[in-house]
C-alpha positions in Angstrom: -19.3 67.5 -4.4 -16.5 65.9 -2.2 -15.5 62.2 -2.2 -14.9 62.0 1.6 -17.1 60.3 3.4 -19.7 62.9 5.8 -18.5 63.1 9.2 -22.2 61.8 10.3 -25.2 59.8 9.1 -27.8 62.6 9.9 -28.6 65.7 10.8 -31.2 68.1 12.1 -32.1 71.4 13.6 -35.1 72.0 16.4 -35.3 73.3 19.5 -35.3 70.9 22.8 -37.1 71.6 25.7 -37.6 70.1 28.9 -40.6 67.7 30.0 -42.6 67.1 32.8 -45.1 64.3 32.5 -47.8 63.5 34.8 -47.4 61.0 37.1 -50.4 60.4 37.8 -53.9 60.5 35.3 -55.2 64.1 35.8 -56.2 67.8 35.1 -52.2 69.7 34.4 -53.6 72.2 37.4 -54.2 69.6 39.7 -51.0 67.5 39.6 -48.9 67.2 41.4 -45.7 64.7 40.9 -43.7 65.1 36.8 -40.8 63.6 36.1 -38.4 65.5 34.3 -37.5 64.4 30.5 -36.4 64.9 26.8 -38.6 66.0 24.3 -38.8 67.8 21.2 -40.0 66.2 17.9 -36.6 67.1 15.7 -34.2 66.1 19.7 -36.8 62.7 19.3 -36.1 61.8 15.5 -32.0 62.3 16.9 -32.3 60.3 19.8 -34.5 57.6 18.1 -31.5 57.7 15.2 -28.9 57.8 17.5 -30.1 54.4 19.8 -30.6 52.6 16.1 -26.8 53.1 15.5 -26.8 56.1 13.3 -24.2 59.2 13.5 -26.3 61.8 13.9 -25.9 65.8 15.0 -28.6 68.1 15.9 -28.1 71.7 15.6 -29.6 74.3 18.2 -29.2 76.1 20.9 -30.0 76.3 24.9 -29.7 78.6 28.4 -26.9 78.1 30.2 -29.3 77.4 32.5 -30.7 74.1 34.4 -32.8 72.8 31.4 -29.6 73.4 29.0 -27.5 71.6 31.7 -30.5 68.7 32.2 -30.2 68.7 27.9 -26.8 68.5 27.8 -26.7 65.3 29.9 -29.1 64.0 27.8 -27.5 64.8 24.5 -24.2 62.7 25.2 -25.9 60.4 27.2 -27.7 59.5 24.0 -24.3 59.9 21.7 -25.8 62.5 20.3 -23.1 64.9 18.7 -23.4 68.4 19.8 -20.6 69.9 17.3 -23.1 72.3 16.4 -25.5 73.0 19.7 -24.4 76.6 21.0 -24.6 77.5 25.1 -26.4 81.3 25.9 -26.4 82.7 29.5 -28.8 85.6 28.1 -31.4 83.7 26.4 -32.8 80.4 29.0 -33.9 76.8 27.3 -37.4 75.8 26.8 -40.0 73.4 28.5 -43.6 72.5 28.3 -46.0 70.1 31.2 -47.8 67.1 30.2 -50.8 65.4 31.3 -50.7 61.5 32.0 -53.7 59.4 29.9 -55.7 57.7 31.5 -57.2 56.4 28.1 -54.6 56.7 25.8 -57.0 60.2 24.7 -54.1 62.9 23.5 -52.5 64.4 26.6 -52.9 68.5 27.0 -50.1 69.6 27.1 -48.6 73.2 27.7 -45.4 74.7 26.1 -43.3 77.7 27.5 -40.9 78.6 24.8 -42.1 82.6 24.1 -38.2 83.1 23.2 -36.3 81.0 24.0 -33.0 80.2 23.5 -33.4 78.2 19.7 -35.5 80.8 19.3 -33.4 83.0 18.4 -31.1 80.5 15.8 -30.3 82.0 12.6 -27.9 81.4 9.9 -25.5 82.0 11.3 -25.6 78.9 13.6 -24.8 76.8 10.9 -22.8 74.9 10.1 -19.7 76.8 6.9 -20.3 72.7 5.8 -23.0 70.3 5.4 -21.0 67.3 6.8 -23.9 64.4 6.8 -25.4 62.0 4.4 -29.2 63.4 5.2 -31.2 66.3 6.0 -34.5 66.3 8.4 -36.6 69.2 9.3 -40.2 69.5 10.4 -42.6 72.4 10.3 -42.1 73.7 13.9 -38.2 75.0 13.4 -39.2 77.7 10.7 -42.0 78.7 13.0 -40.1 79.9 16.2 -39.6 83.0 14.8 -38.8 85.3 12.0 -34.7 84.0 12.4 -36.1 80.2 11.4 -37.2 80.7 8.6 -34.6 81.3 6.3 -32.0 79.2 8.2 -34.2 76.1 7.2 -33.8 77.7 3.4 -30.4 78.6 3.6 -29.7 74.8 5.3 -31.8 72.9 2.3 -29.8 74.7 0.3 -26.2 73.8 1.9 -27.8 70.3 2.0 -28.5 70.3 -1.7 -25.1 71.6 -2.4 -23.7 68.8 -0.5 -25.3 66.0 -2.5 -27.7 65.2 0.7 -31.1 63.8 1.1 -34.0 66.0 2.5 -37.1 64.2 4.6 -39.6 67.0 6.0 -42.4 65.9 8.6 -44.9 68.5 7.9 -45.2 68.7 12.4 -48.7 71.3 12.6 -48.1 73.6 15.3 -50.9 76.0 14.5 -49.9 78.7 17.6 -46.9 79.4 16.7 -47.6 80.7 13.3 -49.5 84.2 12.7 -51.8 82.4 10.2 -53.3 79.1 9.0 -52.7 80.7 5.0 -48.7 80.9 6.2 -48.6 78.1 7.9 -49.6 76.4 4.8 -47.8 78.6 2.1 -44.3 78.0 4.1 -44.8 74.5 5.3 -45.5 73.7 1.0 -42.3 75.4 0.0 -40.0 73.5 2.5 -42.2 70.5 1.3 -41.2 71.2 -2.5 -37.7 71.4 -2.1 -37.1 68.3 -0.4 -36.7 64.9 -1.3 -39.2 62.6 1.0 -42.0 64.3 3.0 -43.8 62.2 5.6 -47.1 63.9 6.3 -50.1 62.6 8.4 -54.2 63.0 7.1 -55.3 64.9 9.1 -52.1 67.2 8.1 -52.6 66.6 4.9 -56.4 68.2 5.1 -54.9 71.0 6.8 -52.7 71.2 3.8 -53.3 69.8 -0.2 -57.1 70.6 1.6 -57.9 66.4 0.7 -57.6 63.2 2.9 -57.0 60.9 0.5 -53.9 59.7 1.2 -53.3 59.7 -3.3 -53.8 62.7 -3.9 -51.8 64.3 -0.3 -48.4 62.2 -1.8 -49.6 62.9 -5.7 -49.1 67.6 -4.9 -46.3 66.6 -3.0 -44.9 64.7 -6.0 -46.2 66.8 -8.2 -44.7 69.8 -6.6 -41.0 68.2 -6.9 -40.6 65.9 -3.9 -40.0 62.6 -5.1 -40.6 60.1 -2.2 -44.0 60.7 0.1 -45.6 58.5 2.8 -48.8 59.2 4.3 -49.5 58.1 7.9 -52.6 57.0 8.5 -52.6 56.1 12.7 -53.3 52.4 13.5 -54.2 51.8 9.7 -50.3 51.6 8.8 -49.1 53.9 5.8 -49.8 54.6 2.4 -46.6 55.6 0.3 -45.3 56.5 -3.1 -42.7 57.7 -5.6 -41.9 59.6 -8.8 -40.9 56.6 -10.6 -44.3 55.0 -9.5 -44.5 52.7 -7.0 -46.9 52.8 -4.2 -48.4 50.7 -2.2 -50.3 50.6 1.3 -47.9 49.2 4.7 -50.4 48.0 7.7 -50.2 49.4 11.0 -49.0 47.3 13.7 -51.8 46.4 16.2 -51.1 47.9 19.8 -52.7 45.9 22.4 -52.8 49.2 25.4 -51.5 53.0 24.1 -51.0 55.0 26.6 -49.5 57.8 24.6 -49.7 58.9 21.7 -47.5 62.3 22.0 -44.3 61.3 19.8 -45.5 58.7 17.4 -44.8 60.7 14.7 -41.2 61.3 15.4 -40.7 57.5 15.9 -42.5 56.7 12.6 -39.6 59.3 11.2 -37.0 58.0 12.8 -37.6 54.2 11.1 -38.3 55.2 7.6 -35.1 57.6 7.5 -33.0 55.4 9.2 -33.5 52.5 6.8 -33.1 55.1 3.6 -30.0 55.4 5.1 -29.3 52.4 5.5 -30.7 52.1 1.4 -33.5 49.9 1.9 -36.8 50.5 -0.2 -39.6 52.9 0.5 -42.2 49.8 1.2 -39.4 48.7 3.9 -38.7 52.3 4.8 -42.8 52.6 5.8 -42.8 49.2 7.2 -40.6 50.0 9.9 -41.9 53.3 10.5 -44.7 51.8 11.6 -43.1 49.3 13.7 -41.4 51.6 15.8 -44.3 54.6 16.2 -46.6 51.5 17.6 -43.7 50.9 19.9 -44.1 54.2 20.6 -47.3 54.8 21.9 -46.7 51.4 24.5 -44.6 54.3 26.3 -45.5 57.3 28.4 -42.7 59.5 27.3 -42.1 61.3 23.6 -38.8 59.4 23.5 -38.5 56.3 25.5 -40.3 53.9 23.5 -37.4 54.8 20.6 -35.9 50.8 20.2 -31.8 50.5 20.1 -31.7 47.9 17.0 -31.0 44.9 18.9 -35.2 45.8 20.8 -36.3 46.2 17.4 -35.2 42.6 15.6 -32.5 44.6 13.4 -28.5 42.9 13.0 -25.8 45.4 13.9 -25.5 47.8 11.4 
């Protein structure tokens, strides 16, 4: 491992998309007006980390189309390093549609991502040297195409060789996988290779066969992870470490839920940022709860992600 300071605090990889958000509560086929914002699980985390003052880089591909240009402008606006963003003229950028819920229930979402530029990501898109202190992954990227799973595994190997820590949010997208068995096998394989796993209770039921937070944590710790934080929704989060430290951090009350999409990415942002700053896992889980609770009070996937000032934190 080199003694030089890494260029970035966190690096992530994934598919960014243009999100068209309905501006009125109605089924998608009845919506007449949308607001365009940036979306994508890993991009949400990158935005959140950057707003908290961490040097964040993003590996991806976009097309040379208007959506790709829009996303590049968003990366620049949010201060996300684009050293590893490729613009591919012959491929298009994915997009998605989302309804606006009147009662805070999960919105209707439609994806238009098949064959997108980001689905062609491969090992060739990775930086030769791993230049970050931490790598964040989700279970979406390895599902995008046959080339993205080996890319993710290669990135883990390079991060490990560089001495970086690694986090993994399963972020299940069953429709992207050929079968549930393949999804479970692949995601649990990746989880066994990382330091921190961030499953939800519902994800634990599918991936581990249990809705008991401790059993879910035990499974991943025995598989090789060092830390696990299980998202419990409004009830908060359960955390456990291989060293034996464990506990439950209560959730943050929210007066009105506007949109639940992106809450998990906000949670990941809080946990990762705190751990990169050297805080203990309990405090990291508490920050995850705070940001996740804030995100659900905003209509967009990332507009609720706070700055350090908004979160009440001192500058780095």
